[in-house]
N, C-alpha and C positions, 0 to 999 in steps of 0.2 A: 504494499500500500504506500502510496505517495506520503512523504513526511508531512507535507502541507495538510493533508487530510486530517492529521492529528490536531491541527489547530482549530478544528471546528467549534470548540467551546469558546474560543476567543472571538471567532466569527460572530457567534450569537450574542456574546456580550457586547461586541461592537455594534450589532443591530439594535440592541436596546438604547445604546448612546445616540445612534443615528436617529431613531425615532424621537427621542427626547429632544435633540437639537433641532430637528426639523419638523416638529409636529404641526406647526401652523401651515407650512407649505404642503405637507402630506395631507392634512385635513382638507385643504382647499382642493388638492388634486382629487381626493376621494369623493368630496361632495360634487365636484363638477363632472366627474367620469362615472358616477354611480346613480342610476335611476332611483327616485325616491322610495319606491316599493322595495328595492333591493338593499337599501342602506341599513346597516346594523348600528344601533344607538351608540355603542361604545367599542366601535371597530378596533381602534388602535389599543385601548385598554385590554380588549380580548386577545389581541395578538401578543401583547407583552406578557400577559398571564400565560399564554401557551408557551412562549419562549422560556420564561422564568420556570415553568413546570418541567420542561425538557432539561434545563440545567440542574434543577434540583434532583430529578430522578437519576441524573448522571454525575452528580457531585463527586462521588468516589472514584469515578472512572477518569482515565487520562484523556479519553476522547469519547465522542458519541458515535456508537457503531449502528444503532437501530433508530430509524425515524418513523415513528408511527403516523405522524401527520405531515401534511404538506405545508412547508414554511418557506420564507425567502431563503434562497441558497440551496433549495433541493431540486433535483430532478424527478419528475413525476412521469411515470409511464402509464398512459391510459390505454385501455382496450376499448375500441368501438365495438359494442356488443353486436350490432347488426351485421357488420361485415367481417368481424374477427381480425381486424387490423389493429396495430398499436402505433402510438405516436408519443414522443418524448417532449416535455415541456420543461424548461428551466425557469423557475420563478425567481425573479430578480427585482431590483429597484427600478423605478421608472427610467432613470438615466442610463441604465444598462440594457434596456429593451432593445431587442433586435429579432422581430418575428421571423425573419428569413432563416435564421439560425436555431429558432426554437426557444430563443429567450423572450419570456414575456413578463411584463410588469405585474407585480401582485395586485395592482390597482386597475389592471386591464379587465374587461368583462370575463374573459376566460380565466385569467389568473385569479380574480376574486372568487370565482365559482370553485376553483380547485383548492384554495387556501383553507386550511383547518381540516381537509378531508383526510380520512383514515385509509391505510393500506387495506385493500380488499373491498372498499366501500363502492356501491353502485350509486351513481347519481344521473340525473337528467341535466345535460349541459345545454344551456341555451345558447344558440349562435344566431347570426342574422337571418340565416335561412330555415331556422326551425329548432327542434330540440333533438339531441342525440343521446342515447342511452349509452353510458360509459362505465367502466369498472377501473378503479385504481389499482393497477398491477404491482407497481413497485415505486418506492420512494428512496431516494439516496442523496447523500450530501455532495454538492458540487460547487459550494461557495468559494472554495479556494481557486477554481477555475475562473470564476467571475472576477475575483480579485486580480488574477493575473492578466485577464483581458483589459481591465482598466489600466493597469501599470504599462501594458504594452501600448495602448492608445495614447497615454500621457507621454510616452517616450518620444 
């Protein structure tokens, strides 16, 4: 396993700082990109609680090896139930979004619907052309790859 994958606890601690430092801008993005009927009252508080819970469960471990839920920095493999095809999505921050490479913002319509979902969970994914029945097949950590992409773009 890549050494940087062992830094995933730090990645999630940094997420908590990122949300705290950028809460106004993130809230504005969330409100402007989320239909009223889909908004969660305490969206960012819920997210912070999920990350804190993940860190608490893994406090005695050197790194987090199992991701039961989709969070920022995870790759989620979804199975389209109707045609038995899979697709990978990397859930990222808005500024890291690149749909052509499968990197989607956690605030995007699909990213929001995948966030907090559990491994093995079946959901109805709403897309512009209708609703797709999908199953969350796998969740893994790839945040270290997102960090490398940002450093590469800055160089």
